[in-house]
C-alpha positions in Angstrom: 0.0 0.0 0.0 2.8 2.4 0.9 4.6 1.5 -2.3 1.5 2.3 -4.3 1.1 5.7 -2.5 4.7 6.5 -3.2 4.3 5.7 -6.9 1.2 7.9 -6.9 3.0 10.8 -5.3 5.9 10.3 -7.7 3.5 10.4 -10.7 1.9 13.6 -9.4 5.3 15.2 -8.9 6.4 14.2 -12.4 3.2 15.7 -13.8 3.7 18.9 -11.8 7.3 19.1 -12.9 6.9 18.3 -16.6 3.3 17.8 -17.6 1.7 21.0 -16.3 3.6 23.3 -18.7 2.7 21.1 -21.5 -0.9 21.1 -20.4 -0.9 24.9 -20.1 0.6 25.2 -23.6 -2.1 22.9 -25.0 -4.8 24.9 -23.3 -3.3 28.1 -24.6 -3.3 26.9 -28.2 -6.9 25.7 -27.7 -7.9 29.0 -26.3 -6.3 30.9 -29.2 -8.0 28.5 -31.7 -11.4 29.2 -30.1 -10.9 33.0 -29.7 -11.8 33.8 -33.3 -8.5 35.7 -34.0 -8.0 36.5 -37.7 -6.1 34.2 -40.0 -3.3 36.4 -41.0 -1.3 33.5 -42.4 -3.7 32.9 -45.3 -4.0 36.6 -45.9 -0.2 37.1 -46.2 0.2 34.0 -48.4 -2.5 35.1 -50.7 -1.3 38.7 -51.1 2.5 38.6 -50.9 2.9 38.1 -54.7 1.2 41.5 -55.2 3.7 43.4 -53.0 6.9 45.0 -54.3 10.0 46.5 -52.8 11.1 49.9 -54.2 14.6 51.4 -54.1 15.4 54.8 -55.6 18.5 56.5 -56.6 19.0 60.3 -57.0 22.0 62.4 -57.9 22.1 65.4 -55.6 24.5 68.4 -56.1 27.6 68.5 -53.9 28.4 72.0 -52.7 32.1 71.4 -52.5 33.9 74.5 -53.7 34.4 76.2 -50.3 35.0 72.8 -48.7 37.7 72.0 -51.3 39.4 75.4 -50.7 39.4 74.7 -46.9 41.1 71.3 -47.5 43.7 72.8 -49.8 44.5 75.5 -47.3 44.9 73.0 -44.5 47.2 70.9 -46.6 49.2 74.0 -47.6 49.7 74.8 -43.9 50.9 71.3 -43.3 53.5 71.4 -46.1 57.0 72.2 -44.8 57.7 74.7 -47.6 54.3 76.3 -47.4 53.5 75.5 -51.0 49.9 74.9 -51.9 48.8 71.3 -52.3 46.3 70.4 -55.0 43.7 67.7 -54.5 41.6 66.0 -57.1 38.4 67.9 -57.9 35.4 66.3 -56.0 32.5 65.1 -58.2 29.7 67.6 -58.8 27.0 65.2 -57.6 26.7 62.3 -55.2 24.1 59.5 -55.1 21.3 59.4 -52.6 19.3 56.2 -52.1 15.8 55.6 -50.7 13.6 52.6 -50.0 9.8 52.2 -50.0 7.0 49.8 -50.8 4.3 49.4 -53.4 1.7 47.0 -54.7 0.6 45.8 -58.1 -2.8 46.9 -59.4 -2.9 45.4 -62.9 -1.3 42.3 -64.5 0.5 44.4 -67.0 2.8 46.2 -64.6 1.0 49.2 -63.0 2.0 49.8 -59.4 0.9 52.2 -56.7 3.2 53.8 -54.2 3.7 57.1 -52.4 4.7 60.3 -54.1 7.4 60.9 -51.5 8.9 57.5 -52.2 9.7 58.3 -55.9 9.8 62.1 -55.9 13.0 63.4 -57.6 14.3 59.9 -58.2 16.6 59.4 -61.2 16.2 55.7 -61.1 13.5 53.5 -59.6 14.1 49.8 -59.1 11.2 47.5 -58.3 11.8 44.0 -56.8 9.0 41.4 -56.9 8.7 38.6 -54.3 10.3 36.1 -56.7 13.4 38.5 -56.8 12.9 39.7 -60.3 14.0 43.3 -60.7 12.7 45.9 -63.1 13.4 49.6 -63.8 10.1 51.5 -63.3 8.8 54.6 -65.1 6.7 57.3 -63.4 3.3 57.5 -65.0 2.1 60.3 -62.7 2.8 61.6 -59.2 0.6 63.8 -57.0 2.1 65.5 -53.9 -1.2 66.7 -52.4 -2.5 63.1 -52.0 1.0 61.5 -51.7 0.0 59.0 -54.4 2.2 57.9 -57.3 1.6 55.6 -60.2 4.6 53.8 -61.7 4.9 51.0 -64.3 7.3 48.2 -65.0 7.6 46.2 -68.3 6.1 42.9 -67.1 3.0 40.9 -67.6 1.2 38.1 -65.9 1.4 39.8 -62.5 -0.8 39.4 -59.5 -2.9 42.5 -58.8 -4.5 43.3 -55.5 -8.3 43.5 -54.9 -9.6 46.9 -53.6 -12.1 47.3 -50.8 -14.4 50.2 -50.0 -12.6 52.4 -47.5 -15.9 54.1 -46.6 -17.0 50.9 -44.9 -13.9 50.7 -42.7 -14.8 50.7 -39.0 -12.8 51.8 -36.0 -11.6 48.7 -34.1 -11.4 46.3 -37.1 -8.3 44.3 -37.8 -5.9 45.4 -40.5 -2.6 44.2 -41.9 0.3 45.9 -43.7 2.9 44.3 -45.9 6.0 46.3 -46.9 9.7 46.9 -46.4 10.4 48.6 -43.1 14.0 49.8 -42.9 14.5 47.9 -46.2 13.5 44.5 -44.7 11.5 43.3 -47.7 8.0 41.8 -47.5 7.5 42.2 -43.8 3.9 41.9 -42.4 2.5 43.7 -39.4 -1.0 43.7 -37.9 -3.1 46.0 -35.8 -6.5 47.7 -35.7 -8.0 50.8 -37.1 -7.6 53.5 -34.4 -9.6 56.3 -36.0 -11.0 57.6 -39.2 -11.0 61.0 -41.0 -7.8 62.2 -39.5 -6.3 65.5 -40.6 -2.5 65.3 -40.1 -1.3 68.8 -39.2 2.1 68.4 -40.9 0.5 68.3 -44.3 -0.3 72.0 -44.1 -3.6 73.9 -44.6 -4.5 72.4 -48.0 -5.3 68.9 -46.7 -7.1 66.8 -49.3 -6.6 63.5 -47.5 -8.8 62.2 -44.7 -6.5 59.5 -43.3 -7.3 56.2 -41.7 -5.3 56.0 -38.5 -4.0 52.6 -37.3 -1.8 51.2 -34.6 0.1 48.9 -37.1 3.9 49.1 -36.6 4.7 51.2 -39.7 8.3 52.4 -40.1 10.5 54.0 -42.7 10.3 51.8 -45.8 6.6 50.8 -45.3 5.6 54.0 -47.2 3.5 53.1 -50.3 2.6 49.6 -49.1 -1.0 48.4 -48.9 -3.2 48.2 -45.8 -5.5 45.1 -46.0 -8.8 44.3 -44.3 -9.5 40.7 -43.2 -11.1 40.0 -46.5 -7.7 40.5 -48.2 -8.9 43.8 -49.8 -6.7 46.9 -49.9 -8.5 49.7 -48.0 -5.5 52.1 -47.7 -2.0 53.1 -48.7 0.4 53.4 -45.8 1.8 57.0 -45.9 2.9 58.5 -42.7 3.7 58.0 -39.0 3.7 60.3 -36.0 6.9 59.6 -34.1 9.4 61.4 -31.7 12.1 58.9 -32.7 11.7 58.2 -36.4 10.4 54.7 -35.5 6.9 53.4 -34.9 5.1 54.8 -31.9 1.9 53.0 -32.7 0.3 55.9 -34.7 0.3 55.5 -38.4 -1.8 56.9 -41.3 -3.1 55.4 -44.5 -4.6 57.1 -47.5 -8.1 55.7 -48.1 -8.4 53.4 -51.1 -11.4 55.2 -52.5 -9.5 58.5 -52.8 -6.3 56.8 -54.1 -8.3 55.1 -56.9 -9.7 58.5 -57.9 -6.2 59.9 -58.1 -4.8 56.9 -59.9 -7.6 57.1 -62.5 -6.7 60.7 -63.4 -2.9 60.0 -63.3 -3.4 57.1 -65.7 -5.5 59.2 -68.0 -3.4 62.3 -68.3 -0.7 62.3 -65.6 -2.2 65.1 -63.6 -5.0 65.5 -61.0 -7.8 68.0 -61.1 -9.5 68.8 -57.8 -12.7 70.4 -56.8 -12.7 73.7 -54.8 -15.4 75.4 -52.8 -13.5 78.5 -51.6 -14.3 78.4 -47.9 -12.3 78.5 -44.7 -13.6 76.0 -42.2 -13.0 74.6 -38.8 -14.4 71.8 -36.6 -17.7 72.2 -34.7 -17.0 71.9 -31.0 -19.6 71.5 -28.2 -19.9 75.3 -27.7 -20.5 76.0 -31.4 -23.1 73.2 -31.7 -25.0 74.6 -28.7 -24.8 78.2 -30.0 -26.0 77.3 -33.5 -28.7 74.8 -32.5 -27.2 71.5 -33.4 -28.1 68.5 -31.3 -24.5 67.3 -31.3 -21.1 68.5 -32.6 -20.8 67.7 -36.3 -20.2 69.3 -39.7 -17.8 71.9 -40.9 -18.2 75.5 -39.6 -17.7 78.2 -42.3 -15.4 80.8 -40.9 -15.0 82.7 -44.2 -16.3 82.6 -47.7 -13.8 83.7 -50.3 -14.9 86.4 -52.7 -15.9 85.2 -56.1 -15.6 81.6 -55.1 -18.0 78.8 -56.0 -19.3 78.8 -52.5 -20.2 82.5 -52.6 -22.0 82.0 -55.9 -23.9 79.2 -54.4 -25.1 81.4 -51.5 -22.9 79.9 -48.7 -22.5 82.4 -45.9 -20.2 82.9 -42.9 -21.4 81.0 -39.9 -23.1 78.3 -42.0 -22.4 74.7 -40.9 -21.9 72.3 -43.7 -23.7 69.0 -42.7 -23.4 67.1 -46.0 -21.8 67.2 -49.4 -23.7 65.4 -52.2 -25.6 63.5 -49.6 -22.5 62.3 -47.7 -22.6 63.3 -44.0 -19.8 65.5 -42.8 -18.9 64.6 -39.2 -15.6 66.4 -39.0 -14.4 69.4 -41.0 -11.5 67.4 -42.5 -14.0 65.4 -44.5 -15.3 68.3 -46.5 -12.1 69.1 -48.5 -11.5 65.4 -48.8 -14.9 64.8 -50.5 -14.8 68.1 -52.5 -11.3 67.3 -53.7 -12.5 64.0 -55.3 -15.1 65.8 -57.5 -14.0 66.9 -60.9 -14.2 70.7 -61.4 -17.4 71.9 -63.1 -19.5 69.2 -61.4 -22.7 70.3 -59.8 -23.1 69.2 -56.2 -25.5 69.8 -53.3 -24.3 71.4 -50.0 -26.5 70.8 -47.0 -26.0 73.5 -44.5 -27.5 74.6 -41.1 -28.3 78.3 -41.0 -30.1 80.0 -38.2 -31.6 76.8 -37.0 -32.9 75.8 -40.5 -31.4 73.1 -42.8 -30.9 74.2 -46.4 -29.8 72.5 -49.6 -27.6 74.7 -51.8 -26.7 73.9 -55.4 -23.0 74.6 -56.1 -20.9 74.2 -59.2 -17.5 73.0 -57.9 -14.6 75.1 -59.0 -11.0 74.0 -59.7 -8.1 74.0 -57.3 -5.4 76.3 -58.8 -3.2 74.4 -61.2 -1.5 71.6 -59.4 2.1 72.1 -60.5 3.0 69.4 -58.0 1.1 66.8 -60.1 3.6 65.7 -62.7 3.6 63.4 -65.7 6.6 61.3 -66.6 10.0 61.5 -64.9 9.9 65.3 -64.3 10.7 66.5 -60.8 7.4 67.1 -59.1 8.3 68.8 -55.8 10.5 71.5 -54.3 12.0 69.2 -51.7 15.8 69.0 -51.2 16.6 72.4 -52.8 19.5 74.6 -51.8 17.3 77.0 -49.8 16.2 74.2 -47.5 12.5 74.9 -47.8 9.3 73.6 -49.4 6.5 75.6 -51.1 2.9 75.1 -52.1 0.7 76.9 -54.6 -1.0 80.2 -53.8 -4.7 79.5 -52.9 -7.4 80.9 -55.1 -8.5 84.4 -53.9 -5.3 85.0 -51.9 -4.2 87.8 -54.2 -7.5 89.7 -54.2 -6.5 92.4 -51.7 -2.8 92.3 -52.2 -1.7 94.0 -55.4 1.8 92.6 -55.1 0.4 89.1 -55.5 -1.4 89.9 -58.8 1.1 87.8 -60.7 1.0 84.9 -58.3 3.5 83.5 -55.9 4.2 80.4 -53.8 3.7 79.9 -50.1 6.6 78.7 -47.9 5.2 75.5 -46.4 8.1 74.2 -44.4 11.6 75.5 -43.4 14.5 73.4 -42.3 17.8 74.6 -40.9 19.5 76.3 -43.8 20.2 79.6 -45.6 16.5 80.6 -46.0 15.7 80.3 -42.3 19.0 82.1 -41.5 18.0 85.0 -43.7 14.7 85.4 -41.8 12.2 83.7 -44.1 9.3 82.1 -42.3 6.6 79.6 -43.0 3.6 81.4 -44.5 5.7 83.9 -46.4 4.7 84.3 -50.1 7.7 84.3 -52.4 7.0 86.6 -55.4 10.5 86.9 -56.9 13.7 84.9 -56.4 17.0 86.0 -57.7 15.2 88.9 -59.5 13.0 86.4 -61.4 9.2 86.4 -61.0 7.7 83.3 -59.2 4.1 82.7 -60.2 3.9 78.9 -59.6 5.7 76.0 -58.0 7.1 75.1 -61.4 8.7 78.6 -61.6 10.1 78.2 -58.2 11.7 74.8 -59.0 13.1 76.2 -62.3 14.8 79.2 -60.6 16.1 77.2 -57.6 17.8 74.8 -60.0 19.6 77.7 -61.6 20.9 79.3 -58.4 24.6 79.6 -57.9 26.4 77.4 -55.5 27.7 80.4 -53.6 26.8 84.0 -53.2 23.9 86.3 -52.2 20.4 85.8 -53.6 17.5 88.4 -53.2 14.1 87.0 -52.3 11.0 89.2 -52.4 8.2 88.0 -50.1 4.8 89.2 -49.0 4.2 88.8 -45.3 1.0 89.8 -43.6 -0.1 91.7 -46.7 3.2 93.7 -47.0 6.1 93.1 -49.3 9.7 93.0 -48.1 13.0 91.9 -49.6 15.4 89.6 -47.9 18.9 88.4 -48.9 19.9 84.7 -48.6 23.5 83.7 -48.5 24.3 80.4 -50.3 27.5 78.7 -49.3 
């Protein structure tokens, strides 16, 4: 009897020492199997052949003349006889590389990626999952939406299937496939955190209403697809918010419905035409909703109607609240430019507004956003990034020159300033550049052309309009 009890106790001890972890592992697997978690394995296997890795190469100017003189002077001082020492001339340009992602949308080689992935690239290399490599051509690229269409000379490819981004719900599972930090064909999953996000860094003319997710998106994921659980592309991964440059769990994707509208236009003619109302708007908070008789905060509050704009002609007034555009409800102000921007200029639409407690329908003929010099066909350079002034510019909005005579011939708005000669000279974001190096600047194309012709060294005059008044500043290039 005692021997039997000892064997029983030994068996229990063996089970506790070795069997319990195994049992817990089995229970864990069973629990996962019964939890209803998504089958990401099948999703990745089915869609990986549609994903591409993109690497770019760009030749950028090397401002080496002053550096070369400094080196020669240092070598002269080190020479025992004090004679000057000549060193070989440094090359005028140096290569700069980039990496991104993309996905196939047709079996004959059309691929979607981000504008910022291929902007200014001299050479675009596309790598498929089977390691075949192709040189891609830019069909069209649009900075305002950050969407680009490229093409490789290949057939028999595996295109993705698109879903309806309007049906995306906060909290649903999503999956991204791309090349974070150049690590090709990596998958990451998460959920939709929010919809209709307006990312402040994109500036005032925001024509994208982003899908926000907590998917681990990093540098190199840009341009890759965001899938729903049905294996449909519902977004293009575009941006992250981060204090470190890596994923902080806040990423933004361009809705697929908007991207398809842009791609259709790029494929047809290489440029994008966008609708324009001509109003300045802001979100409706609780106080505004109470003051203007809304049952809850929603819509876009009209702060200003620009003179001569389509909105003014349609009868839109200051203090109107836009509740719907063409029957689509406007919950947040960021949605209004997003929906208007997808409508072709000249289209008649219906604005539903709340005015003095009454709901009105106004017929409006949508105008055209000023010529989008940023949308470019072929391999031309579609942006002003990376220039010697260390700033970026955007087109002058319609109506901005009405009360400022000096803007009669146009201009470009400084959108972003980095550390560099322009900031050192006192230029600021929001300044309107009207002449550069004594040449008139009427568009982004003019600005890009003049910047490319600037000397490597010396002083350059810049005429800007700030707060309605003109002033001339001098930038030193060195």
